N, C-alpha and C positions, 0 to 999 in steps of 0.2 A: 682518536678512536671514532671514526665515522660510523654512523648508523643509517639505516634506510627506513623511511616511514612510508608505508604502502597504504595509500588512501583507497577506500572502497565505498561503503555506504556511510561515510562519516566526513562529508565534504565541507568541513568547517575548521576554524582555528580555535574558537572558544569552547570551553568545557570539553576538552579532548584529552582524556587520560593517556592514550597511546602516544600523543605528541610529547607530553611531559616525560613519559618514560624513555622515549627515543633521545631526548635532549638532556637526560639527567646527569650524564658524565661530562657535560660541557664540551662534548665533541661536536663536530659538524654533522648536520642531518641532511640527507638527500630525500626530497619529497617526490613521490612518483604516483602515477595512476596507470593501470594497465587496461586498455580497451580489449576486453576478451571477446573474440568473434562469436563465441557461443552465446554470451549475454546480449551482444548487439543483435544477433539473429532472433532471439526470443523476446526482445523488448519492443513494445509498441513505439511507433515513430514519435509520439509526444513525449514519452519518457526519455527517449534519446535526446530530444530537443532540450528537455530540462537538464539532463546530464551535461550536455555540452555547455550550456549556459552556466551551470553551477561550477564546472571545471574552470571556465574562464574567470569567474568571480574568485574562486580559490587561488588561481594563479596570480591574479592581481593583488590579493591580500598577502601573498608570499613574495611580492616584489618580482614576479616573473619566474621564481625559482621552483617551478613544478614541471617535472619531466613527464610527458605523456607518451606512452609507447603502446603498440598494438601487438598482440600475440597471445599465446597460451602462458598464463602466469607461471607455470612450473618451468618454463624456459626463460621468460623475460626477467623474473625476479632474481633467480640465481645469477644470471648474466650481469645484471646491474649491480647486485651486491658484491660480486667479485671484481667488477670494474672499479669500484670505489674502495675496495678492501674493507667492506662493512663488517663490523664485529657482530651485528645482530640486525634482524629485520623486525619492524614493529607494526602491529595491526590492531584494529578493534575486532573483538571476537565476532565471528559470523556463525549463527546457529542454524541457518537454513541447511537442508540436506545437501544442496549443491555446494554451498560455501564450505561445509565441513569436509566434503570429499576433496574439493579444490585445495584447501589449506593443508590437508594431510599429504597431498601429492607435492605441494610446494615445499613443505618441510623435508620430505624425503629427498627432493632434488637439491636442497640447500646443504645437505650433509651436516657438517659440524657447525655451520652458521645457524644460530638459534632463531626460530620464528616465535616472537614474543607477543602474545595476545593480552591486551590490557583494556578492560572496560568493554562495553557493548552499547548498542543503540537503544537499550531499554532501561526503564527505571529499576527493574529487578530482572537480571538475566535469566533466560530459560534454564530450568533445572534446579533453581535455588528454592523455589516454593514447592514443597511437597507435604503430603500428609505425615502424621506422626510415625507411620510405618515405612516412610520413604516412597510410597506410591504417588504418582502424579495426580493432581486434581482433574476431575472430569466435569465438574460443574463450576460455573463462574462464581456464584455467590460465596461459597466457602473459600474459594481461591482469593477472592477480593478481600475477605476478612484477614486471611493469613498474609496476603500481600501488603496490606496497610500496616499490619503489626510488624512485619519484617522491616519496612521502611527502605530508604535509599540514601546514598551519600549526597552531600551538597555538590553543586557544580564544581568541576575542576578549574583551577585558576590558570588557564592557558590562553595563549593568544599568538598572533603572528610573530611577536618578538620573543617568544619562549625558546627559540632555537636559533642557532647560527646555520643558515641554509646554504647548501652547496649549489653553486650556479651550474645548471645543466650544461652550459657551454663548456665547462671545464671537464666534462666526462670524456674519457679517451675516445678518439674518433672512430675506433673500430666497433663501438657499441651501436648495433643496428636497430632498425625498427623505431626510430625516433620520428613520430608522426605529427606531433603537435595536437592541438585541440580542434576537432572538426567544426565546421561552420554550422551555426544554428539558424536556419532560414525560415522555419515555420513560426507563425504567431502562437503564443500560448496565453491562456486566460490568467495565468499566475506568473509573477516574476520569479526567477530562479536564483539560488545562491544564498549564502549566509546572510548577507545584508538584507535581502528581500524577506527571508524567514524571520529575522529579528524584527523588522519593520511591521510585517503582517501580524505577528504575535502582539506587539505593543499596541497596535491599532485595535485588535480584538479585545484585549484586556481593558482598554479605555472605553470602548464603545459597544461591545457586544457581550462580554462575559456575564454581566449582571442579568441580562435577559435570556441567557442561554437555556436555563432549565425550563422556561415556559414557552420558548419560541423555537427550540431546536428542531422540532418536527415540521416546521412550516417551510416548504420549498419556495413559497411565494415571497418569503422575506429573506433578506441577506443577513442571517443571524448565526451562521456557523463560522467556525474559525478559519476554514480553508488551510489548515496546517498539515493535512495528510501527506501531500507531496513533499513538503519540507522534511517531515519525519521519515518518509520513505528513503530519501537520499542522505539523511543525516546532516542537513545544512543547519539544523538546530537539534539540540539534545532535549528530550523531555524533562530532564532535571532543571534545565533553564526555564522551562515553562511552569513546572510545578512550583518553583520558587515564587511565582506571582499569584498562586492560588490561595484563597482563604478558606475559612471554615464553611462558607456558604456556597462553595464551588464544587460540591460533591458530584454533581451531574457530569461536569467536565472531567473530573478526576477518574470517574468510572470509565469513561471512554479511553483514557490512557491505560487504565488497568486491563480493559478488553484487549488492547493491542499487545500487552505483555502476556495475557492469557493465551491468545491464539498463537503467539510465537512459541510459548511453552508446549502447547498441544502439538504443533508441527515438530518441535524438537523431540518429543517423546514418541510421536507416531508419524514418522516421516512419510509413510505410505499414504497418509491422509491428504497429501497434496493433490492427488487425483483420484483416490479411491475413497469409498464411503468410510468415514471413521467408525460408524456402527455397521459392521459387515453384514448384519441381519438384513440391511436394506439392499444388499447386492441382488436379492431376488425380486425386487420391485419391477413391475412391468412398465417399460417406457416405450414411446413411439419412435420409430426410426425408419420410416418409409418416405416415399416421395412427398406425400402430403405433409408429413412432419417437417421435412426440409423446407417446404414452401412456407409453413407457419413460422419456422425459425428465421427465415429471411425477412418475413413481414415484421417479426418482433425486432430484429436488428435495425430495420429501416424506419421503425416508428410508424407502421402502417397496419396496426392490428384493429383499429376501430375503437379502441378503448383509450379515451383522451389522456388520462393520467399516465398510463403505460407509454403511450406514444410520445408524450411530452418529455418523459424521462429519457427515452431512447434517443430522441432527437437532440436533447441537451448533451448527452454523452457523445454522440457522433460529431457534434459541432464544436464542443469545448474540451472533451476529455475529462469531464467532471459530471457527477450526478449526485444530487442531494441524497443523504443516507436513507431517509424515509422512503424516498422513491426507489432507491436500490432494492429495498425489501419488497416493495409492491411489484416491481417488474420481475424480480426473482420468483416470487410466489406465482405470478402469472405464467412464467415459462414452465415451471415444474409441475404446477397443479391445475392450470387451465389448459395448457398445451401438452402436458405429460411428456416433456422432453428431458433428457439427462441434464442434471445440474452442471456437469462438466462443460456442456456446450455454452451455457451462459457465462461460466467462470472464465472460459478461454476468451470469449469476446470482450469481457470486461478487462482482462489483462492486456488485450490488444489495444484497447481504447483509452483506458484510464491513465492520467498522468501519475496518479498516486497508486497505481497497481502494485499491491504488495501480496506476495504469495500466501502468507499465513492469514492475513486479514481477509483477503478475497475468497480463498477456498473455503475457509470455515464459516464465513458469512453466508456463502451460498449453501453450505451444508446445513446451517441453521434453518434457512428457508425451506430446504428440501426435507428436513426432519431426520436427517441421517448423521448429524454431527453432535458434538457436545452441546449441552444446553439447547438442543434443537427445539424449534417451535413444535408444539403438539401436532401430530399429523392431521387432526381434524380442524386445525386453524388454517383456513384458506382465505386469504385477503380478497375482499370484494372490491374490485377496482373503482366502481362507482362510489361506494361509500367511503373508501379511503380518500379519493379525490375530493369529495365534498367536505370531509372532516379536516383535511390538512391543507387544502387549497380552496377555502370556502368561497372566495370571490371569483375563482377561476383565473386569477392573474397569471399564475405559473403556466397553466395550460395554454392560455391565449398567447403568451410570450413565445412558446415553442411550437405552437400549431397555429399559424396565421390563418389557416382555413376556417378556424373557429372564432376569429376575432369579433365577429358581429353576432354570435349566438348568445342568447340571453342566459341560458343555463347549460353550461358545457358539461355538467355532470349527468344530465338526463336528456340525451339527444333523441329526438323523435322525428317528426316531419320537418323540423328545422335543420336536420343534418345536411350540411352542404354536399353537393354532388362531388366536389373535389376531395372530400374526406371519406375514407373507406367505411363500409359496413363492418360490424364486428366479425372477426374470423372465428369466433367461438361463442357458444351460449354459456355464460358463466355459471348459471344455475345447474345446467346439465353436467358441465365439466367438473364442477365441484363434487357432485354426487359420484361421478366416475372416479375422481381422484380418491375419494373416501373408500370406494369399493376396492381400488388397487391397494391402498394402504392396509385395509382390513385383511386382505388375502395373505399378508405377510404373517398373520397369526399372532 
């Protein structure tokens, strides 16, 4: 009774409920991954590099028994299932709008072969935490309380030896589109795959977790876990991480809860991927002329003349990563100093970030723009100078990413010592703050 295990955003062997489900009847299991051209086209180059490396790591863990094919899943999965006479196809549940549409299409194409979803990439799957009347939560704090009360299962006891894997070489020769794993040629700032994820997490628990609550907002210090990319691709499950958290690690637990919360928001309001969650904000005035486009390009290039903003944007462009505090600062600057649509910034982040996740990214941007759940009050406009001085007090982060300012004494208050190689500010923060407030108040 062979079964097919279709890997997606769960590129690991440990704590993998769908793997156990596929292998439960002691039959052979065919492991596969489908390179969907639609996702390849919409993924930034760095995420693809991580994906290819993670696939190679997964294949090695499975003893080479991972078949990688390219094409539309509704064509490739049924063809492979029938080639091995699979009794069922097993997956981890995908709650994204695209994933739900894709899986419905695949199930229809499979006919009588069942598409069995077991588990998800979240501590608590979207849709399970609701109010007493069944309505979804719109505010994080009550969601967090209900989420903690609900709890989650312990890690699943799975591994590479949990199944008898079918050798892809034994698949009938008429099965086409067998492409193998593409080469990963670009350098990444993070190692990819399950082994790297486990190693990174263990290092953080041993060396960084204790200081996380007090130092998490400091971009000049290497104090964050850098686990976002691993969670994005499912090379580690958050249950495996939570098992190492204690009663004093509430700050980190909240970050994992936010990940579940934003996934639930996208699940209940799929249009919020690119439209304002609070549709009242559809009427806000944004700039979209030639000057706005020039400002947007300066923002992307890290040439705004605001050091903390430029440092963050240059870090993003060079590494595919940006510290979370700085993400909030550059987002506030784009939507409230430059008056540009949050979707412009969200799209650039998804193009550049290794950890680009639709739910987290889009709703984080809407928080900054004031149009999402738990949105920052419209009158809260981050002052780039004050934010830089508070969270990068010695200017080490700014000097690292803006070498033009290496010899400036106070990078947070540039005056006559502003180097000629570094641009003048493209906006007057005080004036644009007032303009932003005027636009928000016009919403009524």
